N, C-alpha and C positions, 0 to 999 in steps of 0.2 A: 849546039845543044838542041836535041829533038823535042818536039812538043810532047811526046810520050814521057820523056824524062821529067819535064816540068810538071806534067799532070801527075806522075807517080810521086813526085816530091810533095805536091799539095795534098794528095791522098794520105801520105804518111803523116803530114802535119795534122790533118783532120782526125785521123784515127788516134793519134797520140793525145789529142785534146779529149776525145771520148774516154780513153783509158784513164787519163788524169782525173776526169770528173768522177769516174767510178772509184778511183783511189781516194779522192777527197771525201766522198760520201761515206765510204766504208772504213776508212782509217781516221779515227777521231783526232789524232794529233794535227792532221792537215787542216781539218775544218775548224778545230778549236782556235787555231792561230790565223784563220781566214786567208791562208795562202792561196793565191789565184791558181786555177787549174792550168792556165797557160804557163806559169812558172814551173809547176810540177811536170807538165808535158815537156817543157824545154830541157829540164834536167834528165828526164827519162831518155830522150833522144841523145843528149850529151853522153850519158852512160853507155849507150849502145853504139856510139860513134867512134871515130879514130882516137879521141883524146883519152878514152878510158878502155873500152873493149878492144880497140885497136892496138893498145899498148901491151896486151896480154899475148904472149907468143903462141897463138893458135894456128899459125900458118899465114902465108902471104895473102890468101883470099880474104882474110879478116883484117887486113891492114887498115881498112877504113871502117872497121866495125861491121855492122850489118848493112851498111850503105855502100855507095861507090863515089868516086870523085865527082861525077856529074851532079848527083843529088846534093852533095855538100856545097857545090858551087851555087846551085839554086837556093839552098838555105841561106847562103851568105849574101846573095844578091836581092832577095825578096825584101828585106827591111827597108832599103832605100826607096822602093816603090810604095810600100805600105805606109811608111811614115808620111809620105807626101799626101796620100789619100786621107789619112787621119787629120792632118793639119788643114787640108783644103776643106774638110767637113766641119770644122770647129764652129763656124758662125752661120752656116747655111741652114735655113729653116727656122732661125731664131729671130725674134723681133729685137732689133737693136735699139735699146732704150736711150733716153736722153742722157747726156753727160751728167746733168744734175742728179737724176735718179741713181745712176751708177755711183756717183760720188757719195750720196747720202746713205746708200744701201751697203756699198762695198768699199768705200774709201778707207776705213780703218784696216781692212784686210789687204787692200792694195799696198798700203804703207808697210804693214807687217811683212807681207810676202816679198815686196821689193827689198826690204831691209835684209831679210834672210838670204835672198838670192844673191844680191850684190855682196853680202857678207861672205858667202861661200867662195866668191872670187878673192876676197880679201884674205881670208884664212888660208885658202889654197895657195895664193901667191906668197904669203909670208912663210908658210912651212916649206914651200919650194925653195925660196931664196935663202932661208936660214939653215935648212937641213938637207933636203932632198938633192939639191944641186951640189953644194960644196962638200957634203959628206958622202953621198951615194953616187954622185955623178949622173943624176937623172937628167932627162931632157926637160928644159924649162917649161915646155908646153904642158907638162903634167899639172901645172898650176891652175889650168882651166877645167880639169877633169871632175872636180867635186860638183861644180854647178852643172856641167854637161850631164853627168850621171845622175845626180840626186834630183835636181829640179827638172832636168830634161827627161831623164828616164831611159829605158831601153831603146825606145824609138829614136830619140835624138842621138844617143850614142851610136846606134847602128847607122842612122842617116848621115852621120859625119864621117863614115869610113873612108869615102873618097877624099875628103879634105885631109884626113890624117895621112893617107897614102901620098898625096901630092906634096905635102909639106915634109915628107921624110920621117914621119912618126907613125908607122903602121901599127905599132904596139898600142897606140892610144885607143884604138877601137876596142881591143880586148880588155884593156884596163878599165875603160869607161863602162863596158858591158858588165864586167865583174862587179864594179862599184854599184852600178844600177841594181844588180841582183841583190847585193848586200843591203842596199837602201830599201828595196821592197821587203825583204825578210825582216830587217830591223824596224822598218816603218810599221809593219803589221804588229810585231811583237811589242815594241815600245808604245805603239798607239793604244793597244789594249791595256797595257800596264798603266799608262797615263790615265785612261778612262777609269780604271778601278781606283787609282789614287785620287782622282777628282771626286768620285762618289764618296769615298771615305772622308775627304776634306770639305765636302758640301760645295764644291765649285760648280757642279752641274745643277741646272735649274729643274730639269724634267726627269732625268734618269736618276733614280734614288738607290738602285742596287743593280748588280750585274745580272740579276734575273731578268732585267729588261731586255736582254738579248735573247729573243725567242729562237726556237729550233730552225725556223726558216732562215733567219739571219745567219745562223752558224753553218748550216749545210749548204746554203745557197740554192735551196729548192723552195719555190713558192708553194705554199699549201694550196691544195685544189680549190678550197672554198674562197681563197683570196685572189684567184686568177680572174682577171677582168677580160671579157671577150671584146677587146677594142680592136678596131681595124685601122691600119695606116694606109689602106688603099685609097688613092686619090684619083686614079684613072682606071678605066676598064682594061683588064688584061688582054681583051681581044684587040684593042687598039695599040697598046704597047705594054709590055711587062712593067709593072710599077718599079721593080728593082732596077731594071734597065734604064728607066727614065731618071731615077735618082743617081745612078752611077754616071749617067751622061752629064748631069748637072755638076757633080763633083769633078768630073773630067774637065768641064769647062773652066772651073776654078783653077785647075792645074795648068791649063793652057794660058790663062791670064798670068799666073805666076811665072810660067816659063818665059812669056813675052817680057815681063818686068825684069827678070833676071838677065835675059839677053840684052835688054836695053841698058841695064847698069854695067854689064861687061863692056858693051860698046862705048858707053860714056867714059869708063875707066881707061880703055885703050886710047881714046882720043884726048884725054886730059892728063891726070896725074900719073897714069900708068905708062905714058910714052917714054921712050929713051931710058929704059932700065929703071923706071920709077917703081914705087912700091905697089903691090897688087893685093887687093882685098876681095873684090867682087867675084873674081873667077873661082875663089875658094868657097863661096857661099853655097850651101846646098839648096835644092829647090824648095824644100818644105816650108820654110818661113815665108817665102814669097807666094807659095800656093795658099797659105793662110790668108794673106792680103787679097789674093785672087778670090777667095771665098767670101770675103767682105764685099768685094765689088759685085759678085754674083748675087749676094743677098740683097744689096741695094737695088740691083736691077729687078730682082724678083718682087721686092716690095712695091716698085713702081709699075711694073708691067704684068705681073702674074695675077690677073684679075680672078682667075678660077682657083687660086690657092692650091695648085697641083703638087707642091712640094711639102711632104710630111716630115717634120722634124724627127718623128719616131723612126721612120725608114732610114733617114740619114744617120741617126744614132746607131741603128743596127749595122749599117755598113761600116761605120767607124769602129764599133765593137768587134766585128769580125776581123777587120784589118789589124786591130791592136792585138787580138789573141794570136793570130797567125804570125804577126811580127815578133812577139815575145818568144814564141816557141822556136821560130827559125833562128832568131838572134842568139838565144841561149844554146841551141843545138850546134851552132857553128862557132861557139866560143873556143878560144885557144887557152887551155889550162896551162900549157907549157909557157906561154908568154907571161901569164900572171905569176907562175912559179919563178920565172927568171927575174921578175920585178916585185917579189913578194913583200919586201919591207916597204917599198914605195906604195904598193897597193894597200897594205895594212895601215900605214900612216895616214894616207888620204881618207880611208874609210873611218878611222878613229876620229880624225879631226872633223870630218863632215858630220858624222852622227852626233858628236859632242856639241858642235855649234848649233845644230838644229834643235836638240833637246833643251839646251840652256836658253836659247832664244824663246822657245815656246813657254817654258816654265816661268821665266823671269820677266819677259818683255811683252808677251801677247796680252796679258791682263792690263798692262799699262797703256796699250795702244788701242785696244778694242773695248769701248766703254759699255757695250751691251752684249750679254751672252758671250763673254770672252772665250770661255772654254768651248762651247758648242761651235762657235764660228772659227776660232783659232785652230781647233783640231783638224779641220779640213785643210787649212794651209800647211799645217805640220805634215800631214800625210802626203800632200803634193810635194813638199820640199824633200821628202825621202825617196822620191822616184816615180810616183804614179798619181795622176789625178784621180784614178779609180779608188786608190787607197784613201785619199781625202774624202771622197764621197761616201765610202763605206764607213769610215770612222764617224762622219756626221750622222749617218743613218743609225748607227749603234747608239750614239749619245742622245739623239733627238729623233726618234723614229717617226713621230707625227709632224716634224718640221714646225714646231711651235715657235722656234727661235728665228725663223726665216733664214737660217744658215745656208740652206741649199741655194736659194735665190742669190744671196750675197756672194756665195762661192762662185756661182755661174757668172754673175756680173763682173766679178773680180778679173776673170780671164780676159775680158775685153781690154783692160788696161795693164795686163800682166804678160800674157803669152806673146803678144807681138814683139816684146822686148827681151824678156828672159824666159827660162823654162822651155827653151826650144825656139825662141824668137831670134830677132836680128843679132842681139848681143851674143847669145849662145853660139850662133852660127859663125860670127866673126872673131870670137875670142881667141881661138887658136891661131888664125892668121895674124891677129894683132900682136900676139906674143912673138910669132915668127918674124914679123917685120920690124917691130918696135921694142921688143923685149918685155920681160915680165914686170919690170918696174913701171912701165907705162900703164899696163892693165891694172896694177895695184893702185896707182894714183887715181885713175879714172873710177875704179870700183869704190875706193875709199870715199871719194867726193860724193858719188851718187848714193852710196849707202848712208852716209852722214845726213844727206838731204832728207831721205825718206825716214831715217831714224828720228830726226828732229821733228819732222812733220807729224809722224805718228805719235810721238810722246806729247808734244806741246800744242798740237792742234786737235787731232782726233781724240787723243787721250784725255783732253780737258773738256770735251763736248758733253753736253747734257745727254744722257742715254736716250731721252725721249726724242732727240733730234735725229737719231739714227733710225732709218726705216727698217 
């Protein structure tokens, strides 16, 4: 693979994002439903690729659509790198608060989010055991796809591609990617519907009508008068380009993650993995360990970075760029034929996952979150449908001025959430667990953990005085 081909692929991704943004601004249906430009761009490239345009008999030169095989290989390989950058960046540049403050601020949402996430494994395992395997002959590993796709999103689904391949379940990547896309679309649509329902039912404290969504929120363009000339430059570009410095810090987190992963694989080979034992660690992708590497880097920065050279704003921009490119490349390399061959499995998982998320939010969130339940819970709902960004967007719609402190609570929640589920360790090992121990084992583990968080949320946080919640 030549450097020119990699460069050409990235240019195609960037141009598609630009075109998608213009489409989003000029065609009201896309902006009304807050569909991210990256998703629009991904579908645009998917239409122009081998799965759609390539199926039209226009001649052999169009068998890959407007692209070629090398470009599609780049599209397929980028997500694994980009998701590692995203997860390595999660906690860099953030002040890691005390456990007590996290607990009082975000504890109710941690309980709710964990209940929903582990419940996705439970409902996924149940529908797999009762219908998908005995009736359709599906691979038992589909039982993990709801959580991987909905809580984990496109990045996690794409990042687990190698794991799916190594376990003999290559179609898992395309099914998970398709489910993640369904989750994003339905997350946005159902989120806006739920907000309008909440306004009518007076469940929202600050948003009293849908007119609270201004034009800037809808189009995604910040009005000129609201643009703040803030600088995230912390070092002189003459000494080192600030973006290069921050990329180096993220890379260091990835290195720490890689060292931890290799250490775990070595430990496994020397202990339980010897003599044909079961293997888990070698199937874990790099990104959840890179996230822990990011925590290590941040702790080192807190102790030794006396000049405060790392800007969270710059890290977030790197993270956002990686996420946009990841979503576009992942959707562009999606196999529609695989989804078509497993259509009933796909639709069943999508229906079960969406139904579970909506029912949990409508009937359980208010009983677990004693203060601003809708403003705080809607962020968790958006995240449970496939993207943290959707959760943030829904929070901003329902509480533009952040009077409910929902944004802070949502951010703190990730410290006790994402290391485990939503792309964390459990998400990474769920498919290998099913492969080695069977779907029943994952069902039992998930049911026990879900029950713990459900009880904690209902009878501890749900009974708290709202004034005790920060």
